[in-house]
C-alpha positions in Angstrom: -13.8 -33.9 -17.4 -13.7 -32.3 -13.7 -10.4 -33.1 -12.9 -8.5 -33.3 -16.3 -7.4 -29.9 -16.7 -4.1 -30.4 -18.5 -2.9 -27.1 -20.2 -0.4 -27.4 -23.0 0.5 -23.6 -22.2 1.6 -21.4 -19.3 -1.0 -19.4 -19.2 1.4 -17.0 -17.4 3.9 -16.5 -19.1 2.9 -17.7 -22.6 5.4 -20.1 -23.0 5.4 -23.6 -24.2 4.8 -25.8 -20.7 3.5 -29.7 -21.4 0.7 -30.8 -18.9 0.5 -27.1 -17.3 -2.3 -27.9 -14.0 -4.6 -24.7 -13.4 -5.3 -24.9 -9.9 -7.6 -21.9 -10.4 -10.2 -23.4 -12.7 -10.2 -25.6 -9.9 -11.1 -23.5 -7.0 -13.5 -21.7 -9.3 -15.4 -24.9 -9.8 -15.6 -25.0 -6.1 -17.2 -21.8 -6.1 -19.6 -22.8 -9.0 -21.2 -25.9 -7.0 -20.9 -24.1 -3.8 -23.7 -21.6 -5.3 -25.5 -24.6 -7.2 -25.7 -25.9 -3.8 -26.5 -23.0 -1.1 -29.1 -22.0 -3.6 -31.2 -25.4 -4.6 -31.1 -26.1 -0.3 -33.0 -22.5 -0.2 -33.1 -19.8 -2.9 -33.9 -17.3 -0.4 -29.7 -17.4 -0.3 -27.8 -17.1 -3.3 -30.7 -16.3 -5.5 -28.8 -16.9 -8.4 -26.5 -19.3 -7.7 -28.1 -21.9 -10.0 -25.8 -19.7 -12.4 -22.8 -22.4 -11.3 -24.2 -24.4 -13.7 -22.8 -21.9 -16.6 -19.8 -21.5 -15.1 -19.3 -25.3 -15.5 -20.2 -24.9 -18.8 -17.5 -22.5 -19.5 -14.4 -24.4 -17.9 -16.0 -27.3 -19.9 -15.4 -26.1 -22.9 -11.6 -24.3 -21.6 -10.6 -27.5 -20.3 -11.5 -29.8 -23.2 -10.5 -27.7 -25.9 -7.2 -27.6 -24.0 -6.8 -31.9 -24.0 -8.0 -32.0 -27.2 -5.0 -29.8 -28.9 -2.0 -31.6 -30.0 -3.7 -35.0 -28.7 -1.7 -37.7 -30.6 -4.2 -39.9 -32.7 -3.0 -41.9 -35.8 -6.4 -42.1 -37.0 -10.1 -40.8 -36.9 -11.1 -43.6 -35.1 -8.4 -43.5 -32.2 -9.0 -40.2 -31.9 -12.8 -40.5 -31.4 -12.4 -43.5 -29.6 -10.0 -42.3 -27.1 -12.2 -39.1 -26.6 -15.3 -41.3 -26.1 -13.0 -43.4 -23.5 -12.1 -40.5 -21.4 -15.7 -39.2 -20.8 -17.4 -42.5 -19.9 -15.0 -43.4 -17.4 -15.0 -39.5 -15.9 -18.9 -39.1 -15.7 -20.5 -42.3 -16.1 -19.3 -44.9 -13.0 -20.5 -42.4 -10.6 -23.8 -41.5 -12.7 -24.6 -45.1 -12.4 -24.5 -45.5 -8.6 -26.2 -42.5 -8.2 -29.4 -43.4 -10.7 -29.3 -47.0 -8.9 -29.3 -45.4 -5.1 -31.7 -42.8 -6.0 -34.4 -44.9 -8.2 -34.7 -47.2 -5.1 -34.8 -44.2 -2.4 -37.5 -42.4 -4.6 -39.9 -45.5 -5.4 -40.0 -45.7 -1.4 -41.3 -41.8 -0.8 -42.6 -41.2 -4.2 -46.3 -43.0 -4.4 -46.3 -42.2 -8.4 -42.2 -42.4 -9.5 -42.7 -42.9 -13.3 -41.3 -39.3 -14.0 -38.4 -39.5 -11.8 -37.5 -43.1 -12.7 -37.5 -42.0 -16.1 -35.6 -39.1 -16.1 -32.8 -41.3 -14.2 -33.3 -43.9 -17.0 -32.5 -41.0 -20.0 -29.6 -39.4 -17.9 -27.4 -42.8 -17.9 -27.4 -41.9 -22.1 -27.1 -37.8 -22.0 -30.8 -37.4 -22.8 -32.5 -36.4 -19.0 -32.7 -32.9 -20.7 -34.6 -33.9 -23.7 -36.9 -36.2 -21.7 -37.6 -33.6 -19.2 -38.3 -31.0 -22.4 -40.6 -33.2 -24.1 -42.8 -34.1 -20.5 -43.1 -30.0 -20.3 -40.8 -30.0 -16.7 -40.2 -25.9 -15.5 -37.4 -26.2 -14.4 -38.1 -23.7 -11.5 -41.6 -25.8 -11.0 -42.1 -27.3 -7.4 -42.7 -31.3 -9.3 -39.6 -31.0 -10.8 -37.7 -29.7 -7.2 -38.9 -33.3 -6.5 -37.5 -35.2 -9.0 -34.1 -36.2 -7.7 -32.4 -36.5 -11.2 -33.4 -32.8 -12.2 -29.9 -31.6 -12.3 -28.6 -34.3 -14.6 -30.0 -32.4 -17.3 -27.0 -30.3 -17.3 -24.9 -33.6 -17.9 -26.9 -34.4 -21.0 -26.2 -30.8 -22.3 -22.5 -31.6 -21.9 -22.8 -35.0 -23.6 -24.6 -33.9 -26.5 -22.0 -30.9 -27.1 -19.3 -34.1 -26.8 -20.9 -35.0 -29.8 -20.1 -32.6 -32.0 -17.3 -30.8 -30.6 -14.5 -33.3 -31.2 -16.2 -33.9 -35.1 -14.9 -30.0 -35.0 -11.5 -31.1 -33.7 -11.0 -33.7 -36.3 -12.4 -31.9 -39.4 -10.8 -28.2 -39.2 -7.2 -30.1 -37.8 -7.4 -28.0 -34.6 -5.8 -31.1 -33.1 -2.6 -31.2 -35.1 -1.6 -27.5 -33.4 -1.0 -26.3 -37.2 -2.1 -22.2 -37.8 -4.7 -22.8 -40.5 -6.5 -25.6 -38.1 -6.7 -22.9 -35.1 -8.4 -20.5 -37.9 -11.0 -23.2 -39.2 -12.0 -24.1 -35.3 -11.9 -21.0 -34.1 -14.7 -19.8 -37.5 -16.6 -22.8 -36.8 -17.1 -21.9 -33.6 -17.7 -18.4 -34.0 -20.2 -19.1 -36.3 -22.0 -22.1 -34.6 -22.1 -19.7 -31.2 -23.7 -17.3 -33.0 -26.5 -19.0 -34.1 -27.0 -20.8 -30.6 -26.9 -17.5 -29.0 -30.0 -16.5 -31.5 -31.8 -20.1 -30.2 -31.0 -18.5 -26.5 -32.3 -15.4 -27.2 -35.3 -16.1 -29.7 -36.5 -19.5 -27.6 -36.4 -17.5 -24.4 -39.6 -15.9 -25.1 -41.2 -18.6 -27.0 -40.2 -21.6 -25.4 -38.7 -21.2 -22.0 -38.1 -25.1 -21.5 -36.3 -25.1 -24.8 -33.7 -22.2 -24.0 -33.0 -23.7 -20.8 -32.7 -27.6 -21.0 -31.9 -27.7 -25.2 -28.0 -28.1 -26.0 -28.5 -26.1 -29.3 -29.5 -22.9 -27.1 -26.6 -24.2 -24.4 -24.2 -24.8 -26.9 -22.4 -20.9 -27.2 -21.5 -21.2 -23.2 -19.4 -24.0 -23.8 -18.0 -22.9 -26.9 -16.8 -19.5 -25.3 -14.6 -21.6 -22.9 -13.4 -23.1 -26.3 -12.7 -19.6 -27.8 -11.4 -18.6 -24.3 -8.3 -21.4 -24.6 -8.4 -20.8 -28.4 -7.2 -17.2 -28.3 -6.1 -16.6 -24.8 -2.4 -15.9 -25.8 -3.5 -13.0 -28.2 -6.4 -11.4 -25.3 -3.5 -11.6 -22.6 -1.7 -8.9 -24.8 -3.9 -7.1 -25.3 -7.2 -6.9 -23.3 -6.2 -9.1 -20.4 -2.3 -7.2 -20.1 -4.0 -4.8 -17.2 -5.3 -8.2 -15.6 -5.6 -7.3 -12.0 -7.9 -4.9 -12.7 -9.8 -7.1 -14.3 -9.5 -9.9 -12.0 -11.0 -7.7 -9.3 -13.8 -6.8 -11.5 -14.9 -10.2 -12.8 -14.3 -12.0 -9.5 -16.6 -9.4 -7.6 -19.1 -9.5 -10.4 -19.5 -13.1 -9.8 -20.2 -13.2 -6.4 -22.6 -10.2 -7.0 -24.8 -12.1 -9.4 -25.1 -15.2 -7.1 -26.3 -12.8 -4.1 -28.2 -10.0 -5.9 -32.1 -10.6 -6.1 -33.2 -13.2 -9.4 -33.2 -11.7 -12.8 -34.2 -13.1 -15.8 -31.9 -15.6 -17.5 -31.4 -13.6 -20.6 -29.5 -11.3 -18.6 -27.9 -13.1 -16.1 -26.5 -16.1 -17.9 -24.6 -13.8 -20.8 -23.6 -11.8 -18.1 -22.0 -14.8 -16.0 -20.2 -16.5 -19.2 -18.5 -13.2 -20.1 -17.4 -12.8 -16.4 -16.2 -16.5 -16.1 -14.5 -15.9 -19.2 -12.7 -12.7 -18.2 -12.1 -14.2 -14.9 -10.0 -17.3 -16.5 -8.4 -15.3 -18.9 -7.2 -12.7 -16.6 -6.1 -14.4 -13.4 -2.6 -14.3 -12.5 -0.4 -16.9 -9.6 0.8 -13.6 -7.8 -3.1 -12.2 -7.9 -4.6 -12.5 -4.5 -7.6 -13.8 -6.2 -5.7 -17.0 -7.1 -4.6 -17.5 -4.0 -8.0 -17.4 -2.7 -9.3 -19.8 -5.4 -5.9 -22.0 -5.2 -6.2 -22.9 -1.1 -6.9 -26.5 0.2 -10.3 -26.3 0.6 -11.7 -24.9 -2.6 -8.5 -27.4 -4.5 -10.7 -30.2 -2.5 -14.5 -28.9 -3.3 -13.7 -28.5 -6.4 -12.0 -32.2 -6.5 -15.1 -33.8 -5.7 -17.2 -30.8 -7.2 -18.7 -33.8 -10.1 -20.3 -35.9 -6.9 -21.1 -32.9 -4.9 -23.3 -31.9 -8.1 -25.1 -35.1 -8.3 -25.8 -35.8 -4.8 -26.8 -33.1 -3.7 -29.8 -32.8 -5.5 -30.9 -36.1 -4.8 -30.2 -35.6 -0.3 -32.3 -32.4 -1.0 -35.2 -33.9 -3.1 -35.4 -36.8 -0.5 -35.6 -34.6 2.4 -38.2 -32.6 0.7 -40.3 -35.9 0.7 -39.3 -36.5 4.1 -38.7 -34.5 6.8 -39.2 -31.2 5.0 -36.1 -28.5 4.3 -35.8 -26.3 7.6 -32.7 -24.6 9.5 -32.2 -27.6 11.7 -32.3 -30.2 8.7 -29.6 -28.2 6.7 -26.5 -29.3 9.0 -27.5 -33.0 8.2 -28.2 -32.6 4.7 -24.8 -30.7 4.1 -23.5 -34.1 6.4 -24.9 -36.6 3.8 -24.1 -34.2 0.6 -20.2 -34.1 1.8 -19.9 -37.4 2.7 -21.6 -39.6 -0.2 -20.0 -36.9 -2.6 -16.3 -38.0 -0.8 -17.5 -42.0 -1.1 
C-alpha cells in the first residue's frame, strides 16, 4: 500500500480529479517512520516515537479506501482477486527477502532462535501478531526487542484488516460510487469502529497484549482513515474550513507527542489518531506545512518507508546481539538501515 496514493478527487478544491497524488501523505509517512526508527534505536529520544505505527494505520485506511472507490470490477471474484493481487505485490516480496536474510542471521547469534524463527515464518502469512500474543510476548519486554521479526506484528494487523475491509466495500456497494453505498459503508464502518474502540479500552487493563497486538483492538485506527476519506468533503466545508489553524495545531501536536515523556497507550494512541486525521484532512497545498512535508528528502524517505520499517528493526536487533548500541554504533546502524532499505 506504501506508494498507492491515487486519490479520486482533488482534496484542495473538492472537484473531481482522477489519479491525484497526495505528496503530503507520503511526507507524513516519512515522519512516522523516522519517529519509529529513532525510538527503536533508543527510547531516550522520541519516547513515544513508536506511535508512528499508528500514523501508518490511519494512512493505510485513508489510502486503501481511496484506491477501492469506483474501482471497476465486473464481479465479486474479479474485485477480490484484484485487491489481493495488489496487496501481495506490495508487501510480500520485500517481506520474504527480509525474513530469509534475518532468519539466517539470527541463527548465527541467538543460541535459541526458535521464537524468532517462528515469528518470521508466521509473518509471511500475516499472523505474527497472533503468534506474539499467544506466546505472551510483551512488546516492550527485552526478549521481544531481540526478536528481529517483532515489528511485523503491525503488518499482521493490516493484513487481517484486509480480509474484512474489501468485503464491506463490495457488500455495501461503496465501490460503485452511489450515495446509498456510501451511506451503508459509512454506517457499518462506524459501528465496527465503535466496537473495536470498546475492545481497545476494555482489554487495556484486562489483557494488554491483546490490546496491542490483535486486530479487533486496532481495527478502529485503520477505519478512522477510511472514514476520513469518505467524509472529507463535508468536513472541509465545516470543521476543516479554517484549515491553516487546524493544520498548525495538529502538526505541532503530533511532533510534541513523540518527544514528551512516555504516556499510556490508552491516552497516546487516540490522541495520535485524532491529530493524524486532523492533519490529513485540513492541510492544503499552499500551506507551509504542506511544503515542509513535500520536500525532496521526505518524498524519498516516504517512498522507501515500508522497507525502512522492515529492515530497521532487524539491524537494531542484530546490533544488540553483537556489538550493542552506543553513540558510535548509531551511525553504522543508520547506514545499513538506509542501504538495505534502498536495495
